[in-house]
Backbone as ProteinMPNN parsed JSONL, in Angstrom:
{"seq_chain_A": "XXXXXXXXXXXXXXXXXXXXXXXXXXXXXXXXXXXXXXXXXXXXXXXXXXXXXXXXXXXXXXXXXXXXXXXXXXXXXXXXXXXXXXXXXXXXXXXXXXXXXXXXXXXXXXXXXXXXXXXXXXXXXXXXXXXXXXXXXXXXXXXXXXXXXXXXXXXXXXXXXXXXXXXXXXXXXX", "coords_chain_A": {"N_chain_A": [[-14.65, 5.647, 5.694], [-15.677, 7.505, 4.075], [-14.819, 7.747, 1.335], [-14.218, 8.044, -2.196], [-14.081, 5.839, -5.033], [-12.292, 5.809, -7.915], [-12.13, 4.723, -11.225], [-10.833, 4.945, -14.022], [-10.658, 3.915, -17.515], [-7.856, 1.942, -18.674], [-6.224, 1.659, -16.51], [-5.054, -0.701, -14.012], [-7.091, -3.026, -12.524], [-7.935, -5.453, -10.276], [-9.056, -8.403, -8.543], [-7.848, -10.648, -6.158], [-8.326, -13.817, -5.046], [-7.571, -15.715, -2.321], [-6.114, -18.078, 0.016], [-6.952, -17.489, 3.425], [-4.664, -15.73, 5.21], [-2.347, -14.367, 7.577], [-1.444, -10.906, 7.509], [-2.262, -10.085, 4.933], [-2.874, -7.497, 3.631], [-0.362, -6.243, 3.827], [1.33, -8.039, 2.515], [0.276, -7.911, -0.097], [0.83, -5.22, -0.693], [3.644, -5.201, -0.648], [4.107, -6.943, -2.802], [3.191, -5.4, -4.959], [4.945, -3.177, -4.784], [7.413, -4.451, -5.242], [6.969, -5.353, -7.847], [6.728, -2.942, -9.241], [9.322, -2.012, -8.855], [10.696, -3.853, -10.421], [10.158, -2.915, -12.964], [11.498, -0.598, -13.008], [10.678, 1.457, -11.265], [10.845, 3.149, -8.273], [9.299, 2.542, -5.293], [7.497, 3.29, -2.242], [5.96, 2.263, 0.874], [3.06, 3.242, 2.448], [1.728, 2.81, 5.503], [-1.455, 1.259, 6.018], [-1.606, 0.053, 3.486], [-1.032, 1.546, 1.154], [0.579, 2.278, -1.873], [3.271, 4.221, -2.731], [4.779, 6.696, -4.792], [7.178, 9.108, -5.302], [5.987, 10.621, -3.263], [3.312, 10.456, -3.932], [0.235, 8.749, -4.437], [0.165, 5.661, -6.054], [-1.039, 3.258, -6.102], [-3.79, 1.575, -4.672], [-5.011, -0.614, -2.161], [-7.358, -2.958, -1.117], [-8.576, -5.149, 1.361], [-10.404, -8.071, 2.267], [-11.867, -10.488, 4.37], [-13.512, -13.465, 3.891], [-15.129, -16.045, 5.22], [-12.959, -18.685, 4.949], [-11.31, -17.475, 3.153], [-9.241, -14.99, 1.652], [-9.771, -11.891, 0.174], [-8.39, -9.753, -2.085], [-8.325, -6.59, -3.311], [-6.929, -4.778, -5.896], [-5.874, -1.702, -7.148], [-4.145, -0.194, -9.558], [-2.535, 2.589, -10.803], [-1.929, 2.876, -14.035], [-2.103, 4.028, -16.682], [-3.277, 6.478, -16.14], [-3.726, 9.018, -13.612], [-6.156, 9.133, -11.45], [-7.064, 10.72, -9.283], [-6.509, 13.753, -7.411], [-3.216, 14.292, -6.278], [-2.236, 11.848, -6.92], [-0.353, 9.478, -8.939], [0.791, 8.01, -12.022], [2.013, 5.042, -13.732], [2.575, 5.681, -16.401], [3.215, 8.353, -16.138], [5.752, 8.186, -15.253], [7.327, 6.458, -16.775], [8.515, 6.028, -20.118], [7.99, 3.899, -21.718], [5.431, 1.596, -22.698], [3.386, -0.185, -20.431], [2.071, -3.339, -20.221], [-1.117, -4.355, -19.168], [-1.869, -7.038, -18.483], [0.667, -8.239, -18.181], [1.674, -6.798, -15.999], [-0.157, -7.475, -14.002], [0.374, -10.233, -13.79], [3.016, -10.149, -12.815], [2.604, -8.993, -10.282], [0.945, -10.91, -9.017], [2.63, -13.164, -9.074], [4.793, -12.22, -7.524], [3.404, -11.831, -5.125], [2.895, -14.458, -4.235], [5.501, -15.378, -3.967], [6.792, -14.122, -1.86], [8.695, -14.356, 1.073], [9.52, -13.436, 3.761], [7.435, -11.388, 4.863], [7.125, -9.215, 6.712], [9.773, -8.282, 7.169], [10.516, -7.384, 4.591], [8.448, -5.558, 4.101], [8.961, -3.62, 6.083], [11.355, -2.562, 5.075], [10.484, -1.206, 2.792], [8.806, 0.634, 3.927], [7.436, 3.856, 4.358], [6.411, 4.942, 6.54], [7.369, 4.101, 9.052], [9.275, 5.612, 11.54], [8.296, 8.106, 11.104], [6.441, 10.999, 12.182], [3.072, 10.715, 12.846], [-0.468, 11.045, 12.264], [-3.194, 9.239, 13.293], [-6.314, 8.208, 12.3], [-9.157, 6.635, 13.363], [-12.385, 5.036, 13.334], [-13.21, 5.645, 15.861], [-11.253, 7.077, 17.3], [-8.623, 9.542, 17.373], [-5.203, 9.956, 17.009], [-1.858, 11.047, 17.683], [1.612, 10.48, 17.032], [4.958, 9.065, 16.956], [5.694, 6.698, 14.549], [7.063, 3.58, 15.131], [7.371, 0.922, 14.432], [6.194, -2.057, 12.699], [4.249, -4.561, 13.863], [4.191, -8.188, 14.479], [1.607, -8.865, 13.821], [0.922, -7.112, 11.918], [0.234, -4.648, 12.819], [0.447, -1.126, 13.316], [2.89, 0.337, 15.271], [3.265, 2.717, 17.744], [5.459, 5.155, 19.33], [4.757, 5.277, 22.031], [3.812, 2.798, 22.577], [1.222, 2.265, 21.775], [-0.945, 0.465, 19.595], [-2.173, -0.063, 16.318], [-4.516, -1.632, 14.262], [-5.864, -0.891, 12.044], [-6.697, 2.057, 10.17], [-6.732, 5.526, 9.157], [-3.872, 6.968, 8.034], [-1.923, 9.811, 8.406], [0.937, 11.378, 7.353], [2.828, 13.54, 9.233], [4.38, 16.578, 8.73], [7.259, 18.388, 9.686], [7.036, 21.784, 10.509], [8.655, 24.38, 8.734], [11.201, 26.443, 10.194]], "CA_chain_A": [[-14.005, 6.958, 5.771], [-16.374, 8.356, 3.105], [-13.959, 8.006, 0.187], [-14.725, 7.528, -3.464], [-13.175, 4.99, -5.817], [-12.375, 6.184, -9.325], [-11.443, 3.711, -12.016], [-10.891, 5.203, -15.46], [-10.065, 2.873, -18.37], [-6.413, 1.984, -18.9], [-5.511, 1.3, -15.29], [-5.16, -2.118, -13.673], [-7.962, -3.318, -11.39], [-8.249, -6.876, -10.188], [-9.178, -9.0, -7.217], [-7.169, -11.926, -5.989], [-8.934, -14.611, -3.985], [-6.527, -16.615, -1.863], [-6.411, -18.57, 1.349], [-6.833, -16.479, 4.472], [-3.433, -15.782, 5.994], [-2.093, -13.082, 8.228], [-0.683, -9.874, 6.801], [-2.642, -9.987, 3.518], [-2.665, -6.17, 3.031], [1.065, -5.967, 3.741], [1.859, -8.913, 1.456], [-0.138, -7.344, -1.384], [1.581, -3.969, -0.882], [5.024, -5.569, -0.999], [4.09, -7.515, -4.158], [3.079, -4.292, -5.913], [6.194, -2.406, -4.742], [8.445, -5.236, -5.922], [6.655, -5.371, -9.282], [7.108, -1.628, -9.762], [10.787, -1.974, -8.872], [11.141, -4.67, -11.558], [10.053, -2.146, -14.208], [12.312, 0.612, -12.876], [10.043, 2.499, -10.453], [11.109, 2.998, -6.843], [8.088, 2.84, -4.528], [7.512, 3.076, -0.798], [4.669, 1.825, 1.377], [2.465, 3.999, 3.542], [0.918, 1.847, 6.25], [-1.161, -0.164, 5.901], [-1.651, -0.574, 2.16], [-0.89, 2.47, 0.027], [1.873, 2.246, -2.553], [3.574, 5.622, -2.973], [5.951, 7.048, -5.603], [7.358, 10.563, -5.268], [5.003, 11.132, -2.301], [1.988, 10.404, -4.54], [-0.318, 7.391, -4.45], [0.112, 5.003, -7.356], [-1.823, 2.037, -5.974], [-4.558, 1.342, -3.461], [-5.297, -2.029, -1.944], [-8.392, -3.253, -0.125], [-8.66, -6.579, 1.651], [-11.577, -8.525, 2.995], [-11.831, -11.915, 4.663], [-14.816, -14.106, 3.829], [-14.933, -17.43, 5.657], [-11.545, -19.048, 5.008], [-10.659, -16.891, 1.984], [-8.89, -13.581, 1.651], [-10.008, -11.254, -1.12], [-7.557, -8.564, -2.172], [-8.608, -5.755, -4.466], [-5.774, -3.927, -6.225], [-6.077, -0.694, -8.177], [-2.839, 0.376, -9.879], [-2.579, 3.624, -11.839], [-0.987, 2.54, -15.107], [-2.135, 5.038, -17.749], [-3.746, 7.786, -15.665], [-3.809, 9.238, -12.167], [-7.525, 9.638, -11.416], [-7.381, 11.667, -8.215], [-5.461, 14.715, -7.07], [-2.214, 13.726, -5.387], [-1.835, 10.507, -7.345], [0.595, 9.418, -10.052], [0.631, 6.761, -12.774], [3.217, 4.492, -14.353], [2.863, 6.428, -17.631], [3.859, 9.614, -15.755], [7.121, 7.898, -14.823], [8.062, 5.702, -17.787], [8.152, 6.317, -21.505], [7.565, 2.664, -22.365], [4.1, 1.142, -22.301], [3.316, -1.36, -19.571], [0.87, -4.111, -20.526], [-1.863, -4.648, -17.944], [-1.761, -8.465, -18.154], [2.021, -8.503, -17.695], [1.813, -6.219, -14.664], [-0.948, -8.297, -13.094], [1.111, -11.483, -13.582], [4.146, -9.836, -11.932], [2.098, -8.77, -8.927], [0.486, -12.191, -8.467], [3.815, -13.993, -8.865], [5.501, -11.69, -6.354], [2.563, -12.079, -3.951], [3.092, -15.833, -3.757], [6.922, -15.664, -3.759], [7.328, -13.417, -0.69], [8.944, -15.241, 2.204], [9.433, -12.716, 5.034], [6.639, -10.203, 4.536], [7.398, -8.09, 7.616], [11.117, -7.742, 6.922], [10.49, -6.648, 3.329], [7.549, -4.411, 4.274], [9.677, -2.598, 6.866], [12.338, -1.906, 4.194], [9.765, -0.312, 1.887], [7.918, 1.515, 4.683], [7.683, 5.291, 4.488], [5.71, 5.344, 7.759], [8.226, 3.876, 10.216], [10.172, 6.734, 11.812], [7.595, 9.368, 10.842], [5.373, 11.465, 13.075], [1.834, 10.446, 12.13], [-1.792, 11.164, 12.882], [-3.998, 8.083, 12.928], [-7.747, 8.393, 12.524], [-10.009, 5.459, 13.236], [-13.776, 5.451, 13.486], [-13.494, 6.053, 17.238], [-10.175, 7.818, 17.961], [-7.579, 10.194, 16.572], [-4.024, 9.952, 17.86], [-0.598, 11.417, 17.039], [2.832, 9.947, 17.624], [5.974, 8.616, 16.013], [5.582, 5.279, 14.211], [8.377, 2.965, 15.341], [7.483, -0.445, 13.92], [5.029, -2.83, 12.306], [4.443, -5.789, 14.635], [3.978, -9.473, 13.808], [0.223, -8.944, 13.361], [0.727, -6.066, 10.914], [-0.232, -3.424, 13.469], [1.372, 0.0, 13.406], [3.266, 0.56, 16.669], [3.751, 4.07, 18.015], [6.513, 5.258, 20.333], [4.222, 5.074, 23.38], [3.34, 1.429, 22.682], [-0.107, 2.087, 21.188], [-0.915, -0.326, 18.363], [-3.358, 0.117, 15.484], [-4.656, -2.647, 13.22], [-6.351, -0.204, 10.857], [-6.914, 3.48, 10.363], [-6.233, 6.44, 8.141], [-2.613, 7.528, 8.528], [-1.422, 11.03, 7.765], [2.312, 11.699, 7.742], [2.915, 14.946, 9.628], [5.666, 17.188, 8.365], [7.712, 19.475, 10.551], [6.919, 23.118, 9.933], [9.957, 25.05, 8.647], [11.355, 27.552, 11.146]], "C_chain_A": [[-14.556, 7.88, 4.682], [-15.495, 8.739, 1.917], [-14.594, 7.454, -1.076], [-13.638, 6.688, -4.135], [-13.365, 5.391, -7.26], [-11.544, 5.206, -10.132], [-11.591, 3.972, -13.517], [-10.249, 4.068, -16.258], [-8.553, 3.066, -18.499], [-5.588, 1.688, -17.667], [-5.783, -0.162, -14.96], [-5.991, -2.289, -12.407], [-8.225, -4.802, -11.384], [-8.365, -7.298, -8.734], [-8.499, -10.356, -7.237], [-7.82, -12.628, -4.803], [-7.92, -15.68, -3.591], [-6.9, -17.162, -0.485], [-6.18, -17.455, 2.365], [-5.537, -16.713, 5.236], [-3.254, -14.423, 6.648], [-1.338, -12.161, 7.269], [-1.032, -9.743, 5.319], [-2.436, -8.586, 2.943], [-1.183, -5.841, 2.853], [1.711, -6.782, 2.626], [1.517, -8.347, 0.078], [0.633, -6.065, -1.688], [3.014, -4.25, -1.316], [5.076, -6.111, -2.422], [4.012, -6.415, -5.209], [4.384, -3.499, -5.951], [7.324, -3.146, -5.462], [8.222, -5.254, -7.431], [7.004, -4.041, -9.928], [8.624, -1.509, -9.863], [11.337, -2.74, -10.075], [11.033, -3.925, -12.889], [10.744, -0.777, -14.086], [11.7, 1.741, -12.072], [10.279, 2.187, -8.981], [9.891, 3.462, -6.05], [8.35, 2.672, -3.039], [6.096, 2.724, -0.37], [4.241, 2.673, 2.565], [1.488, 3.065, 4.235], [-0.547, 2.219, 6.18], [-1.002, -0.652, 4.466], [-1.668, 0.408, 0.998], [0.509, 2.343, -0.55], [2.108, 3.655, -3.085], [4.82, 5.748, -3.853], [6.026, 8.574, -5.619], [6.284, 11.243, -4.413], [3.58, 11.21, -2.869], [1.527, 8.949, -4.608], [-0.381, 6.859, -5.875], [-0.782, 3.764, -7.307], [-2.542, 2.004, -4.63], [-4.936, -0.118, -3.38], [-6.346, -2.149, -0.85], [-8.404, -4.753, 0.109], [-9.91, -6.876, 2.47], [-11.408, -10.019, 3.223], [-13.265, -12.424, 4.669], [-14.593, -15.588, 4.097], [-13.439, -17.734, 5.733], [-10.755, -18.476, 3.831], [-10.33, -15.42, 2.22], [-9.115, -13.029, 0.258], [-9.263, -9.923, -1.11], [-7.911, -7.83, -3.45], [-7.452, -4.799, -4.683], [-6.154, -2.984, -7.35], [-4.772, 0.026, -8.413], [-2.99, 1.368, -11.022], [-1.497, 3.33, -12.874], [-0.95, 3.656, -16.146], [-2.608, 6.405, -17.296], [-3.79, 7.808, -14.145], [-5.155, 9.907, -11.897], [-7.855, 10.653, -10.326], [-6.207, 12.597, -7.949], [-4.498, 14.076, -6.076], [-1.816, 12.307, -5.738], [-0.923, 10.609, -8.561], [0.374, 8.088, -10.769], [1.973, 6.296, -13.336], [3.572, 5.294, -15.604], [3.432, 7.82, -17.34], [5.357, 9.417, -15.515], [7.975, 7.209, -15.879], [7.604, 6.085, -19.182], [7.68, 5.072, -22.244], [6.198, 2.242, -21.834], [4.199, -0.121, -21.451], [1.99, -2.068, -19.875], [0.196, -4.538, -19.226], [-1.737, -6.111, -17.527], [-0.386, -8.802, -17.585], [2.206, -7.985, -16.27], [1.041, -7.043, -13.636], [-0.216, -9.612, -12.784], [2.302, -11.274, -12.657], [3.682, -9.724, -10.491], [1.685, -10.093, -8.282], [1.67, -13.102, -8.174], [4.577, -13.525, -7.622], [4.719, -11.95, -5.072], [2.838, -13.467, -3.368], [4.553, -16.172, -3.47], [7.512, -15.021, -2.501], [7.503, -14.393, 0.466], [8.808, -14.512, 3.537], [8.754, -11.375, 4.804], [7.042, -9.014, 5.403], [8.762, -7.46, 7.359], [11.123, -6.884, 5.653], [9.608, -5.408, 3.461], [8.262, -3.284, 5.021], [10.699, -1.855, 6.001], [11.669, -0.896, 3.269], [8.982, 0.779, 2.627], [8.372, 2.969, 4.68], [7.056, 5.813, 5.777], [6.582, 5.177, 8.995], [9.213, 5.043, 10.341], [9.518, 8.094, 11.623], [6.63, 9.71, 11.971], [4.078, 11.371, 12.271], [0.617, 10.826, 12.968], [-2.597, 9.983, 12.364], [-5.439, 8.376, 13.297], [-8.425, 7.052, 12.335], [-11.443, 5.943, 13.376], [-14.051, 5.989, 14.887], [-12.435, 6.948, 17.885], [-9.267, 8.483, 16.934], [-6.381, 10.35, 17.495], [-2.802, 10.36, 17.049], [0.568, 10.799, 17.783], [3.806, 9.559, 16.531], [5.807, 7.11, 15.805], [6.964, 4.648, 14.344], [8.504, 1.563, 14.752], [6.132, -0.917, 13.369], [5.213, -4.169, 13.015], [4.058, -7.033, 13.84], [2.544, -9.678, 13.329], [-0.09, -7.871, 12.317], [0.24, -4.755, 11.494], [0.868, -2.372, 13.475], [1.615, 0.282, 14.882], [3.821, 1.967, 16.803], [4.725, 4.057, 19.186], [6.02, 4.996, 21.754], [3.669, 3.67, 23.58], [1.941, 1.198, 22.13], [0.037, 1.343, 19.862], [-2.244, -0.16, 17.648], [-3.376, -0.95, 14.408], [-5.184, -2.034, 11.929], [-6.536, 1.269, 11.196], [-6.35, 4.264, 9.198], [-5.0, 7.127, 8.707], [-2.219, 8.742, 7.705], [-0.008, 11.254, 8.275], [2.365, 13.19, 8.038], [4.301, 15.457, 9.309], [5.999, 18.274, 9.367], [7.553, 20.788, 9.809], [8.294, 23.752, 9.858], [10.018, 26.221, 9.614], [11.608, 28.851, 10.428]], "O_chain_A": [[-13.966, 8.922, 4.397], [-15.43, 9.908, 1.537], [-15.399, 6.524, -1.033], [-12.45, 6.815, -3.838], [-14.478, 5.323, -7.782], [-10.407, 4.895, -9.778], [-12.372, 3.307, -14.197], [-9.397, 3.345, -15.741], [-8.041, 4.184, -18.442], [-4.378, 1.488, -17.763], [-6.652, -0.787, -15.569], [-5.642, -1.766, -11.349], [-8.69, -5.356, -12.38], [-7.849, -6.645, -7.827], [-8.577, -11.101, -8.214], [-7.857, -12.092, -3.695], [-7.468, -16.456, -4.432], [-7.897, -16.744, 0.104], [-5.321, -16.593, 2.179], [-5.342, -17.77, 5.836], [-3.934, -13.456, 6.304], [-0.679, -12.619, 6.335], [-0.185, -9.332, 4.526], [-1.871, -8.47, 1.855], [-0.792, -5.235, 1.855], [2.544, -6.269, 1.879], [2.369, -8.309, -0.81], [1.047, -5.851, -2.828], [3.531, -3.616, -2.235], [5.992, -5.778, -3.174], [4.688, -6.487, -6.235], [4.88, -3.181, -7.032], [8.098, -2.539, -6.202], [9.177, -5.18, -8.204], [7.521, -4.013, -11.045], [9.148, -0.97, -10.839], [12.327, -2.326, -10.679], [11.736, -4.262, -13.842], [10.592, 0.086, -14.95], [12.153, 2.88, -12.178], [9.955, 1.099, -8.504], [9.499, 4.626, -6.122], [9.297, 2.0, -2.629], [5.149, 2.864, -1.143], [4.964, 2.802, 3.552], [0.534, 2.585, 3.623], [-0.869, 3.403, 6.275], [-0.338, -1.661, 4.234], [-2.266, 0.124, -0.04], [1.498, 2.305, 0.183], [1.27, 4.216, -3.791], [5.789, 5.008, -3.685], [5.038, 9.244, -5.917], [5.746, 12.288, -4.778], [2.741, 11.944, -2.346], [2.33, 8.038, -4.81], [-0.905, 7.51, -6.778], [-1.23, 3.276, -8.344], [-1.978, 2.356, -3.594], [-5.153, -0.778, -4.396], [-6.239, -1.524, 0.206], [-8.26, -5.536, -0.829], [-10.392, -6.05, 3.245], [-10.871, -10.729, 2.372], [-14.125, -11.883, 5.365], [-13.957, -16.29, 3.311], [-12.723, -17.099, 6.508], [-9.651, -18.939, 3.543], [-11.062, -14.707, 2.906], [-8.697, -13.634, -0.729], [-9.48, -9.08, -0.24], [-7.809, -8.386, -4.544], [-7.041, -4.091, -3.764], [-6.688, -3.406, -8.376], [-4.326, 0.786, -7.553], [-3.512, 1.027, -12.084], [-0.307, 3.513, -12.62], [0.123, 4.173, -16.458], [-2.374, 7.397, -17.986], [-3.877, 6.771, -13.487], [-5.292, 11.115, -12.091], [-8.843, 11.378, -10.447], [-5.056, 12.262, -8.23], [-4.922, 13.397, -5.14], [-1.141, 11.634, -4.959], [-0.746, 11.683, -9.135], [-0.169, 7.149, -10.187], [2.935, 7.061, -13.403], [4.748, 5.561, -15.847], [4.07, 8.411, -18.212], [6.131, 10.372, -15.57], [9.198, 7.353, -15.885], [6.44, 6.426, -19.393], [7.036, 5.18, -23.288], [5.856, 2.497, -20.679], [5.003, -1.01, -21.729], [0.922, -1.462, -19.794], [0.851, -5.02, -18.302], [-1.522, -6.401, -16.35], [-0.28, -9.56, -16.62], [2.819, -8.65, -15.436], [1.528, -7.28, -12.531], [-0.194, -10.05, -11.633], [2.578, -12.119, -11.805], [4.295, -10.292, -9.587], [2.036, -10.363, -7.134], [1.705, -13.748, -7.126], [4.958, -14.334, -6.776], [5.313, -12.259, -4.039], [2.993, -13.623, -2.157], [4.823, -17.164, -2.792], [8.634, -15.353, -2.117], [6.595, -15.155, 0.8], [8.027, -14.953, 4.38], [9.412, -10.359, 4.58], [7.277, -7.923, 4.884], [8.887, -6.235, 7.334], [11.675, -5.784, 5.648], [9.974, -4.332, 2.989], [8.17, -2.122, 4.626], [10.892, -0.651, 6.172], [12.237, 0.161, 2.996], [8.542, 1.747, 2.007], [9.53, 3.275, 4.961], [7.158, 7.003, 6.075], [6.545, 6.016, 9.895], [9.89, 5.409, 9.381], [10.114, 9.121, 11.945], [6.077, 8.827, 12.626], [3.994, 11.881, 11.154], [0.673, 10.912, 14.194], [-2.678, 9.751, 11.158], [-5.753, 8.737, 14.431], [-8.291, 6.411, 11.292], [-11.682, 7.142, 13.522], [-15.025, 6.715, 15.085], [-12.702, 7.53, 18.937], [-9.16, 8.044, 15.789], [-6.517, 10.819, 18.626], [-2.717, 10.056, 15.86], [0.524, 10.617, 18.999], [3.523, 9.703, 15.341], [5.782, 6.342, 16.767], [7.926, 5.122, 13.741], [9.616, 1.062, 14.587], [5.097, -0.275, 13.547], [6.219, -4.846, 12.801], [3.652, -6.944, 12.681], [2.287, -10.568, 12.518], [-1.234, -7.739, 11.883], [-0.129, -3.845, 10.751], [2.051, -2.68, 13.619], [0.671, 0.447, 15.654], [4.729, 2.363, 16.072], [4.806, 3.084, 19.935], [6.792, 4.539, 22.596], [3.114, 3.373, 24.637], [1.508, 0.051, 22.023], [0.99, 1.549, 19.112], [-3.303, -0.122, 18.274], [-2.38, -1.158, 13.717], [-4.981, -2.585, 10.847], [-6.529, 1.663, 12.362], [-5.6, 3.746, 8.371], [-5.074, 7.792, 9.74], [-2.186, 8.7, 6.475], [0.222, 11.313, 9.483], [1.994, 14.01, 7.197], [5.293, 14.794, 9.611], [5.116, 18.991, 9.838], [7.892, 20.895, 8.631], [9.047, 23.676, 10.829], [9.022, 26.91, 9.834], [11.762, 29.891, 11.069]]}, "name": "protein", "num_of_chains": 1, "seq": "XXXXXXXXXXXXXXXXXXXXXXXXXXXXXXXXXXXXXXXXXXXXXXXXXXXXXXXXXXXXXXXXXXXXXXXXXXXXXXXXXXXXXXXXXXXXXXXXXXXXXXXXXXXXXXXXXXXXXXXXXXXXXXXXXXXXXXXXXXXXXXXXXXXXXXXXXXXXXXXXXXXXXXXXXXXXXX"}
């Protein structure tokens, strides 16, 4: 999607190599949201793997499967918000968050999650919203009604997407 990755010092960047299982991006998103909640920050999840606070991105997650392993890359804005429309933990809290401690929380939560879909749906800011989905081959609009058992975004007309760029559409004021 022709995006850049910016990683200034002071933020948390790490990769987690784990066994290949279903719903890796969703599991990682939930782990980050739960970890933020543990330090007093209320986050939501924009499908499939953006962690949002106050309608601004605080964390991005990339996943890749290689053979029988899943590789999850996590970039969490701790001390700075490197791109427009993003936010950092230091924007929200007056106390310092140690990078190692935050990474340990995320990894612990990642492995402790039992019902990924149920928890993901609770954190979701996408379900119930009118969205535009852009993939490499199609662009479609509709209301997101669910995340299915394979982690696909389900629209009101039954269309399902396993990946894509999702834009939440806002109603224009009258």
